C-alpha positions in Angstrom: -16.5 -44.6 74.5 -19.4 -42.8 72.5 -16.8 -40.1 71.6 -14.2 -42.6 70.3 -16.7 -44.4 68.3 -17.7 -41.2 66.8 -14.1 -40.4 66.0 -14.0 -43.8 64.0 -17.0 -42.9 62.0 -15.5 -39.4 61.0 -12.3 -41.3 59.9 -14.2 -43.9 58.0 -16.3 -41.0 56.1 -13.2 -38.9 55.8 -11.5 -42.1 54.0 -14.4 -42.7 51.8 -14.5 -39.0 50.5 -10.7 -39.1 49.9 -11.0 -42.3 47.9 -14.1 -40.7 45.9 -12.1 -37.5 45.3 -8.9 -39.6 44.1 -11.4 -41.5 41.4 -13.0 -38.1 40.3 -9.5 -36.6 40.0 -8.8 -39.4 37.4 -12.2 -39.4 35.6 -10.6 -38.7 32.4 -8.9 -42.2 32.5 -12.0 -43.8 32.8 -13.6 -41.8 30.1 -10.8 -42.5 27.8 -10.7 -46.1 28.6 -14.5 -46.8 28.0 -14.2 -44.8 24.7 -11.1 -46.5 23.5 -11.2 -47.5 20.0 -10.3 -51.2 18.9 -6.8 -51.8 17.8 -5.3 -49.5 20.0 -3.1 -49.1 23.2 -4.6 -46.5 25.7 -2.0 -44.3 27.4 -4.4 -43.0 30.0 -3.0 -39.4 30.1 -4.7 -36.9 32.3 -1.8 -34.4 32.3 -0.5 -32.1 29.7 0.6 -34.4 27.2 4.3 -32.9 27.0 4.4 -33.6 30.7 2.6 -36.7 30.9 5.2 -38.4 28.4 8.1 -36.8 29.9 7.2 -38.5 33.4 6.1 -41.8 32.0 9.6 -41.8 30.2 11.1 -41.3 33.6 9.3 -44.1 35.1 10.2 -46.5 31.9 13.7 -45.8 32.5 13.2 -46.6 36.3 11.5 -50.1 35.0 15.0 -50.7 33.2 16.8 -50.3 36.4 18.1 -46.5 36.2 17.5 -44.7 39.4 19.0 -41.3 37.8 17.3 -39.9 34.7 19.0 -39.5 31.3 17.6 -36.5 29.1 15.7 -38.6 26.5 14.3 -36.0 24.4 17.3 -34.2 22.9 20.0 -35.8 21.2 23.1 -34.1 23.0 25.1 -36.3 25.4 23.9 -34.6 28.8 24.5 -35.9 32.1 21.8 -37.8 34.2 20.2 -36.0 36.6 18.6 -37.0 40.3 16.0 -34.6 40.1 13.2 -37.0 39.0 14.2 -39.9 41.3 11.1 -40.5 42.7 9.4 -41.1 39.4 12.2 -43.4 38.3 11.8 -45.4 41.7 8.0 -45.7 40.8 8.7 -47.2 37.4 11.1 -49.6 38.8 8.5 -50.6 41.7 5.7 -51.1 39.1 8.0 -53.1 36.9 8.5 -55.4 39.9 4.5 -56.3 39.6 4.4 -56.2 35.9 2.8 -52.7 35.4 3.5 -50.3 32.6 4.5 -46.8 32.7 1.2 -45.6 32.4 -0.5 -48.0 34.7 2.5 -46.9 37.2 1.5 -43.3 36.8 -2.2 -43.7 37.3 -1.9 -46.0 40.3 0.5 -44.0 42.0 -1.5 -40.9 41.3 -4.5 -42.6 43.1 -2.8 -43.7 46.0 -0.7 -40.6 46.5 -3.8 -38.4 46.2 -5.7 -40.5 48.7 -2.9 -40.3 51.1 -2.6 -36.6 50.7 -6.1 -36.1 51.7 -6.1 -38.3 54.5 -3.3 -36.1 55.9 -5.3 -33.2 55.2 -8.0 -34.5 57.3 -5.6 -35.4 60.2 -4.2 -31.7 60.3 -8.1 -30.6 60.5 -8.5 -33.0 63.4 -5.6 -31.5 65.0 -6.6 -27.9 64.4 -10.1 -28.4 65.6 -9.9 -31.3 68.1 -13.4 -30.5 69.8 -15.3 -29.5 67.0 -16.5 -32.2 64.6 -18.5 -29.8 62.3 -15.5 -27.9 61.8 -13.5 -31.0 60.7 -15.9 -32.7 58.4 -17.4 -29.3 57.0 -13.7 -28.1 56.5 -12.5 -31.3 54.8 -15.7 -30.8 52.3 -14.4 -27.2 51.7 -10.9 -28.5 50.9 -12.1 -31.1 48.7 -14.7 -28.9 46.5 -13.3 -25.5 47.3 -13.6 -23.5 43.7 -13.1 -19.9 42.5 -16.2 -17.6 42.5 -17.7 -16.8 38.9 -17.6 -13.8 37.2 -20.5 -11.8 38.4 -20.5 -9.3 35.7 -20.9 -12.2 33.0 -23.4 -14.1 35.2 -25.6 -11.0 35.4 -25.4 -9.9 32.0 -25.0 -12.8 30.1 -26.4 -15.4 32.2 -23.7 -18.0 32.2 -21.0 -19.0 34.7 -17.4 -18.0 33.6 -14.5 -19.0 36.1 -10.9 -17.5 36.1 -8.9 -19.4 33.5 -5.6 -18.0 34.1 -4.9 -19.8 37.2 -1.8 -21.6 36.0 -0.4 -23.7 38.9 -2.7 -22.3 41.3 -4.4 -24.9 43.9 -7.6 -23.0 43.7 -9.6 -25.1 41.1 -10.2 -28.5 42.7 -8.4 -30.8 40.5 -5.3 -28.2 40.6 -5.4 -28.9 44.1 -6.0 -32.6 44.3 -3.0 -32.8 41.9 -2.5 -34.6 38.5 1.3 -35.2 38.8 2.4 -38.1 41.1 5.6 -36.6 42.2 4.0 -33.0 42.6 1.4 -34.6 45.0 4.4 -36.5 46.5 5.6 -32.9 47.5 2.3 -32.2 49.1 2.5 -35.1 51.1 6.2 -34.3 52.2 5.2 -30.7 53.4 2.3 -31.9 55.1 4.6 -34.4 57.0 6.9 -31.8 57.7 4.4 -29.5 59.3 3.2 -32.3 61.3 6.7 -33.4 62.7 7.8 -29.6 63.3 4.6 -29.4 65.4 5.7 -32.5 67.4 9.1 -31.0 68.0 7.8 -27.8 69.1 6.0 -29.8 71.8 9.1 -31.7 73.2 9.7 -31.1 76.9 11.7 -32.4 79.7 9.0 -35.1 80.2 8.9 -36.5 76.8 12.9 -36.0 76.0 13.2 -39.9 75.3 11.4 -39.1 72.2 13.7 -36.2 71.1 16.3 -38.0 69.0 13.9 -39.9 67.0 11.6 -37.0 66.5 14.6 -34.6 65.2 16.0 -37.3 63.1 12.5 -37.9 61.2 12.4 -33.9 60.9 15.8 -33.6 59.4 14.9 -36.4 56.9 11.8 -35.2 56.0 13.1 -31.6 55.6 15.9 -32.8 53.4 13.2 -35.0 51.2 10.7 -32.0 51.2 13.5 -29.2 50.0 15.0 -32.0 47.5 11.5 -32.4 45.9 10.7 -28.5 45.6 13.0 -25.8 47.2 10.3 -22.9 46.7 7.9 -23.9 49.5 10.8 -24.4 51.9 11.1 -20.4 51.5 7.3 -20.1 52.6 7.7 -22.6 55.2 10.7 -21.6 57.2 9.2 -17.8 58.0 5.9 -19.6 58.9 7.4 -22.0 61.1 9.6 -19.1 62.7 6.5 -17.5 63.6 4.9 -20.5 65.0 8.0 -21.1 67.1 7.8 -17.6 68.5 4.1 -18.2 69.3 4.8 -21.6 70.8 7.4 -20.2 73.1 5.0 -17.3 74.2 1.9 -19.7 74.8 3.7 -22.5 76.7 6.2 -22.7 79.7 8.7 -24.7 77.7 10.4 -21.5 76.4 12.3 -21.1 73.1 14.5 -24.0 73.2 12.3 -26.6 71.3 11.4 -23.8 69.0 14.8 -22.7 68.1 16.2 -26.4 67.9 13.2 -27.4 65.6 13.9 -24.4 63.4 17.5 -25.0 63.4 17.2 -28.4 62.5 14.6 -27.9 59.4 16.9 -25.2 58.1 20.0 -27.0 58.4 18.6 -30.3 56.8 16.3 -28.1 54.0 18.8 -25.3 52.8 21.6 -27.8 51.5 19.2 -29.8 49.9 17.5 -26.7 48.3 20.9 -25.6 47.2 21.9 -28.9 45.6 18.6 -29.2 43.9 18.9 -25.6 42.8 22.3 -26.6 41.0 20.5 -28.8 38.7 18.6 -25.9 37.3 22.0 -24.7 35.9 21.7 -27.4 33.3 21.0 -26.5 29.6 17.6 -28.4 29.6 16.2 -26.9 33.0 17.5 -23.5 31.8 15.4 -23.5 28.8 12.4 -25.0 30.9 12.8 -21.7 33.2 13.0 -19.4 30.4 9.7 -20.9 28.8 8.0 -20.8 32.6 8.8 -17.3 33.1 7.0 -16.3 30.0 3.6 -18.0 31.3 1.1 -15.0 32.0 0.3 -15.2 35.9 -2.5 -12.8 37.3 -0.9 -11.6 40.5 -3.6 -8.9 41.1 -5.2 -9.0 44.9 -8.8 -8.9 43.4 -8.0 -12.0 41.2 -6.7 -13.7 44.1 -9.3 -13.2 46.4 -12.0 -14.3 43.6 -9.9 -17.4 43.0 -10.2 -18.3 46.7 -14.0 -18.5 46.3 -16.4 -18.1 49.4 -13.2 -18.5 51.8 -12.4 -14.9 51.0 -15.6 -13.9 53.2 -14.3 -15.4 56.4 -10.6 -14.8 56.3 -10.6 -11.6 57.8 -12.7 -12.8 60.9 -10.1 -15.9 60.8 -7.2 -13.4 61.1 -8.7 -11.8 64.6 -9.6 -15.4 65.6 -6.1 -16.7 65.1 -4.5 -14.7 67.8 -6.5 -16.5 70.8 -6.5 -20.1 69.2 -4.8 -22.8 71.1 -3.9 -25.0 68.3 -0.2 -24.9 67.4 -1.5 -26.8 64.1 -3.8 -24.1 63.3 -1.2 -21.5 63.7 1.7 -23.2 61.5 -0.8 -23.7 58.7 -2.2 -20.4 58.8 1.0 -18.7 58.8 2.1 -20.9 55.9 -1.0 -19.6 53.8 -0.3 -16.3 54.9 3.3 -16.2 53.8 2.4 -18.1 50.7 -0.1 -15.4 49.9 2.5 -12.6 50.6 5.2 -14.2 48.1 2.4 -14.7 45.5 1.2 -10.9 45.6 4.7 -9.3 46.0 7.4 -8.7 43.4 9.6 -11.3 45.2 9.0 -14.2 43.0 10.2 -12.3 39.7 13.0 -10.9 41.4 14.0 -14.6 42.3 13.5 -15.6 38.7 10.5 -17.9 39.4 6.8 -17.7 38.7 4.3 -16.3 41.2 2.1 -19.3 41.3 4.8 -21.6 42.2 4.5 -20.4 46.0 0.8 -21.5 45.8 0.6 -25.1 46.9 -2.0 -27.5 48.0 -0.4 -27.7 51.5 -0.9 -24.1 51.7 -4.3 -24.1 50.6 -5.2 -26.3 53.6 -4.0 -23.2 55.7 -6.4 -21.1 54.1 -9.2 -23.5 54.9 -8.2 -23.6 58.5 -8.1 -19.7 58.5 -11.6 -19.7 57.0 -13.0 -22.3 59.5 -11.6 -19.9 62.5 -13.2 -17.2 61.0 -16.7 -19.2 60.9 -16.1 -20.2 64.4 -15.6 -16.6 65.5 -18.6 -15.5 63.6 -20.7 -18.4 64.9 -19.9 -17.6 68.6 -20.5 -14.0 68.1 -23.9 -14.5 66.8 -24.5 -17.1 69.4 -23.8 -14.5 72.0 -26.3 -12.0 70.4 -29.2 -14.3 70.4 -28.1 -16.5 73.4 -31.6 -16.0 74.8 -33.3 -17.6 71.6 -33.1 -21.3 71.4 -32.4 -21.9 67.6 -31.1 -25.7 67.7 -27.7 -26.8 68.3 -24.9 -24.6 69.9 -22.9 -25.0 66.5 -26.2 -24.2 64.3 -24.3 -20.8 62.9 -21.1 -22.7 62.1 -23.0 -25.5 60.2 -24.9 -22.5 58.1 -21.6 -20.8 57.3 -20.3 -24.1 56.2 -23.3 -25.2 54.1 -23.4 -21.5 52.6 -19.9 -21.7 51.5 -20.1 -25.5 50.3 -23.1 -24.2 48.1 -21.3 -21.3 46.7 -18.6 -23.9 45.7 -20.8 -26.2 43.9 -20.9 -24.4 40.4 -17.3 -24.1 40.2 -16.5 -27.8 41.3 -19.3 -29.1 38.9 -18.1 -26.7 36.1 -14.4 -28.5 36.9 -15.8 -32.0 37.1 -17.8 -31.5 33.7 -14.6 -30.4 32.0 -12.8 -33.7 33.4 -15.6 -35.9 31.9 -14.9 -34.5 28.4 -11.4 -34.3 28.2 -11.5 -34.9 24.5 -12.3 -30.9 24.3 -9.3 -30.0 26.1 -6.3 -29.0 23.6 -3.9 -29.4 26.3 -4.7 -32.9 27.3 -5.3 -34.0 23.3 -7.3 -37.0 24.9 -9.0 -37.8 21.5 -5.6 -38.0 19.4 -2.9 -40.3 18.7 -1.3 -39.5 21.9 -4.0 -41.0 24.0 -5.0 -44.0 21.4 -1.7 -45.2 20.1 -2.5 -47.7 17.0 -1.5 -51.1 17.6 1.0 -51.0 14.6 2.7 -48.0 16.1 2.9 -49.4 19.4 4.1 -52.7 17.9 6.9 -51.3 16.1 8.3 -49.1 19.0 8.0 -52.2 21.4 10.0 -54.2 19.0 12.6 -51.4 18.6 12.9 -51.4 22.5 14.6 -55.0 22.0 17.1 -53.5 19.6 20.7 -52.9 21.0 21.8 -49.4 21.7 24.9 -48.2 19.8 26.9 -46.2 22.4 28.0 -44.0 19.1 24.6 -43.7 17.9 21.9 -43.9 20.4 19.3 -41.3 19.1 16.1 -42.1 17.2 14.8 -39.8 14.6 11.0 -40.0 13.7 9.3 -39.2 10.2 8.3 -35.3 10.5 4.8 -36.6 9.0 4.1 -39.1 11.8 4.0 -37.2 15.3 5.2 -39.9 17.5 8.5 -39.0 18.9 7.1 -37.7 22.2 6.3 -41.3 22.8 9.4 -42.9 21.7 11.3 -42.8 24.9 8.3 -44.3 26.9 8.0 -47.2 24.5 11.5 -47.9 23.6 13.6 -46.6 26.4 15.8 -44.7 23.7 16.6 -41.2 23.2 14.9 -39.1 20.5 16.3 -36.5 18.3 13.7 -33.8 19.1 9.8 -33.6 19.7 9.4 -32.1 23.3 8.3 -28.5 23.3 10.5 -27.7 26.4 12.9 -30.5 26.8 14.6 -30.5 23.4 17.2 -28.2 22.9 17.4 -26.0 20.0 14.1 -27.4 18.7 13.5 -24.8 15.7 16.8 -25.9 14.4 16.4 -29.5 14.8 12.9 -29.4 13.3 14.3 -27.6 10.5 17.1 -30.1 9.8 14.5 -33.0 10.2 12.2 -31.6 7.6 14.9 -31.3 5.0 15.8 -34.9 5.8 12.7 -36.4 5.2 11.8 -34.1 2.3 14.6 -35.7 0.5 16.4 -32.4 0.1 20.0 -33.6 1.4 22.4 -34.9 -0.9 23.8 -38.5 0.3 26.8 -37.2 1.5 25.0 -34.6 3.5 22.7 -36.8 5.0 25.3 -38.9 6.2 27.0 -36.0 7.6 23.8 -34.9 9.4 23.1 -38.4 10.9 26.5 -38.8 11.9 26.9 -35.4 13.6 23.8 -35.9 15.6 24.3 -39.7 16.7 21.4 -40.7 15.0 21.4 -44.7 14.9 17.4 -45.7 14.0 14.9 -43.7 11.8 11.1 -44.4 12.1 9.2 -43.7 8.8 5.8 -43.4 8.2 4.2 -43.5 4.9 5.7 -40.4 3.1 5.4 -40.9 -0.5 9.1 -41.2 -2.3 10.9 -41.5 1.1 11.5 -45.4 0.9 13.0 -45.2 -2.7 14.9 -42.3 -1.3 16.2 -44.4 1.4 17.3 -47.0 -0.9 19.4 -44.9 -2.3 21.4 -43.9 0.9 23.7 -46.8 1.4 24.1 -46.1 5.0 20.2 -46.9 5.7 19.2 -50.5 6.5 15.7 -51.6 6.5 15.2 -53.7 9.8 11.5 -53.6 10.4 8.3 -52.9 8.5 4.3 -53.1 9.2 1.2 -51.2 7.8 2.3 -47.9 9.5 5.9 -48.1 10.3 9.2 -48.6 8.5 12.0 -48.6 10.8 15.8 -48.2 9.3 19.3 -48.6 11.2 22.0 -46.1 10.1 25.1 -48.2 9.5 27.7 -45.7 8.3 30.4 -44.6 8.1 30.8 -46.3 4.9 34.2 -46.3 3.1 34.0 -43.9 -0.1 31.3 -41.9 0.7 31.8 -38.3 -0.1 32.2 -35.7 2.7 30.8 -32.2 2.6 
């Protein structure tokens, strides 16, 4: 009874820590909200601004009842994609309870991060069922684990400098917790996939009645996980095969449960991965892939170890301890972490046309934590044996000391990361103090008004004044397609920007301007306060002013007009 009460207290503590971590993860939202200037709409961005408006645009489309996403940041007619169905569903659900896309994004992120952390604690409980210190200490390590500082800078310049080229790496705290709802959803799916795979491995003739339900859930989660992100499946399947072999050797059930679980996972996941990979052949995703491959990722072994922080010190001992562990959960997650690291350090990602950091993900980081905990336990047992005649306190004293030391070493990095989150205006990626974070009421009002205007299927595109950089937010506020403005999801961005500049600089003759608008299917033009443009617009008979406030004028394109000279 007492043991059960202790477990309940553990879960309450873990739940509170998960909620606190989820709140800290969204510190920029609270900072931005408290600092909101009057007469503005706060967009609550905690992510790279281009990605944030892309994802909230998908949620806005979901709110409008569309579950397939139409490319809204380029004027070309492209087929809708199902890749972002999760964001569209979130937008639809949020609309049912009256939430804006910005509120949906942040509410979903908070709930998903909390759920993912609860699952991580469940994994730790199943990995260390008899060691509460390992469970709670490991959870704290997962929550605040950070890279080690650069020792040369620390000794010579007396300041902390942490690795800054950890793009997509789960090593920094808030990269691991996640800033994008659908990426946290991927973490949840792979945690659930691992849990269900382990359950399938343990099926025997005694519990065969549970087999159909278990296998059905395993297949469904495998499909969802692979369709959410196919790359971790390439990591999971080898790790699952190794775990299946280990389970077959360790248990009397033989190879049948392991082989069945592996076949179901592979047969369900690989077709889904193939389907999602087909989406990457579209022009938008092909351009995004080229951009991503240009990003520098340091795959040096030393850099990798430094990025793991104090966990690195215990991983070698964990490898030795892994051989004798009785926990299937610990084996699967440790194997996932090892395979993930092998992919990251090898040339295979580049050969597959992907970025190495894509193979490092939060579910794999849980495996590194477990592996380090196994190492701590082994060292603790060894030291306890050496000094067994000396009574130094509780039997797990050395484990507690190791955990405390690792947490102390993690603190500088996690504090530095959190401090950066509290001052998001200093981050040029977030642009937290800019127009993207605080949209003036006249701009938000004009865009909201435009949302209510009918779409012309022959001219569904909106073009924005080159002197007013609000094009990135047009799809979110209006649920309409914008001519250009996204650094990745706009096709031919340089050429489109050149044409837009020519139009708003009044360099085009009337006939050339009309041809440009017609060729690019532009039906609405949003103009700011450019001097001379209103007079220029008056001389274009195919433009009709339909809205005006202190900052924004909106024109509707009414051509073709008979009698206008064609170029």
